[in-house]
C-alpha positions in Angstrom: -66.9 57.4 -18.4 -66.5 54.0 -16.8 -66.0 53.9 -13.0 -63.9 51.3 -11.2 -63.5 51.4 -7.5 -60.8 50.0 -5.3 -61.3 49.7 -1.6 -58.1 49.2 0.3 -58.8 48.0 3.8 -55.2 47.2 4.8 -51.7 47.8 3.3 -51.5 46.8 -0.4 -49.5 43.9 -1.8 -45.9 43.8 -0.6 -43.4 45.6 -2.8 -41.5 42.4 -3.6 -44.6 40.8 -5.0 -45.6 43.9 -6.9 -42.1 44.2 -8.4 -42.4 40.7 -9.8 -45.2 41.6 -12.2 -45.4 44.0 -15.1 -48.6 45.5 -16.6 -48.1 43.3 -19.6 -47.9 40.2 -17.4 -51.1 41.2 -15.6 -52.8 41.4 -19.0 -51.3 38.1 -20.4 -51.1 35.6 -17.5 -53.8 33.0 -17.3 -56.3 34.2 -14.7 -55.5 31.3 -12.2 -51.8 32.1 -12.3 -52.4 35.8 -12.0 -54.6 35.4 -8.9 -52.0 33.1 -7.4 -49.2 35.6 -8.0 -51.2 38.4 -6.3 -52.6 36.2 -3.5 -56.1 36.9 -4.8 -59.5 35.5 -5.4 -62.7 36.5 -7.3 -66.1 37.4 -6.1 -69.2 39.0 -7.5 -71.2 42.1 -6.3 -74.8 43.0 -6.6 -73.8 46.5 -7.5 -75.1 46.9 -11.1 -74.8 50.5 -12.0 -74.0 51.6 -15.5 -70.2 52.0 -16.0 -69.3 50.3 -12.7 -66.8 47.5 -13.2 -65.9 46.4 -9.7 -63.7 46.9 -6.7 -60.8 45.3 -4.7 -60.7 44.5 -1.0 -57.5 43.8 0.9 -57.2 41.8 4.2 -54.7 42.4 6.9 -52.8 39.4 5.5 -52.6 41.1 2.1 -55.0 38.7 0.5 -57.1 40.5 -2.2 -60.5 39.8 -3.5 -61.6 41.3 -6.8 -65.4 41.8 -7.0 -67.2 42.4 -10.3 -70.9 42.7 -11.2 -72.4 39.4 -12.1 -74.0 41.0 -15.1 -70.7 41.7 -16.9 -69.9 39.6 -20.0 -66.9 37.3 -19.8 -64.5 39.6 -21.8 -65.5 42.7 -19.9 -65.2 40.9 -16.6 -61.7 39.7 -17.5 -60.6 43.2 -18.5 -62.1 44.7 -15.3 -60.3 42.2 -13.1 -57.0 42.8 -14.8 -57.4 46.5 -14.7 -58.3 46.4 -11.0 -55.3 44.2 -10.2 -53.0 46.6 -12.2 -54.4 49.5 -10.2 -54.0 47.6 -6.9 -50.4 46.9 -7.7 -49.7 50.5 -8.6 -48.6 49.5 -12.1 -48.9 51.7 -15.2 -52.4 51.3 -16.8 -51.3 52.3 -20.4 -52.5 49.0 -21.8 -56.1 49.8 -20.8 -58.6 52.4 -22.3 -58.1 55.9 -21.0 -61.8 56.2 -20.2 -61.5 54.1 -17.0 -61.7 56.1 -13.8 -60.6 54.8 -10.4 -61.7 55.9 -7.0 -59.5 54.6 -4.1 -60.9 54.3 -0.6 -59.1 53.5 2.5 -61.3 52.7 5.5 -59.3 53.4 8.7 -59.6 50.7 11.3 -61.5 48.4 9.0 -60.0 45.0 8.3 -61.9 42.3 6.4 -61.3 38.9 8.0 
């Protein structure tokens, strides 16, 4: 089973922004446009465990950063980013394989600058 983690350190994306995107749009939009629509950026993580695809952090200003292992191939990285954004927005994940598993963490009092 593949594991994907999302770390929410502040409230998630505002409802109006989330309502503007569908799962299909998250899968189809060019990456730059998708990141602009969700107020997001990309980063890499040194976590390189089998089946781990990445995580999302959220700042107090609702800016997200999607972190993926540097070792992922381009196609896998793209799918992981889109899956993590879909999860973050609370959209249906029916367009992704059922083997993905998400763990959602909220760290009280923690806000990433």
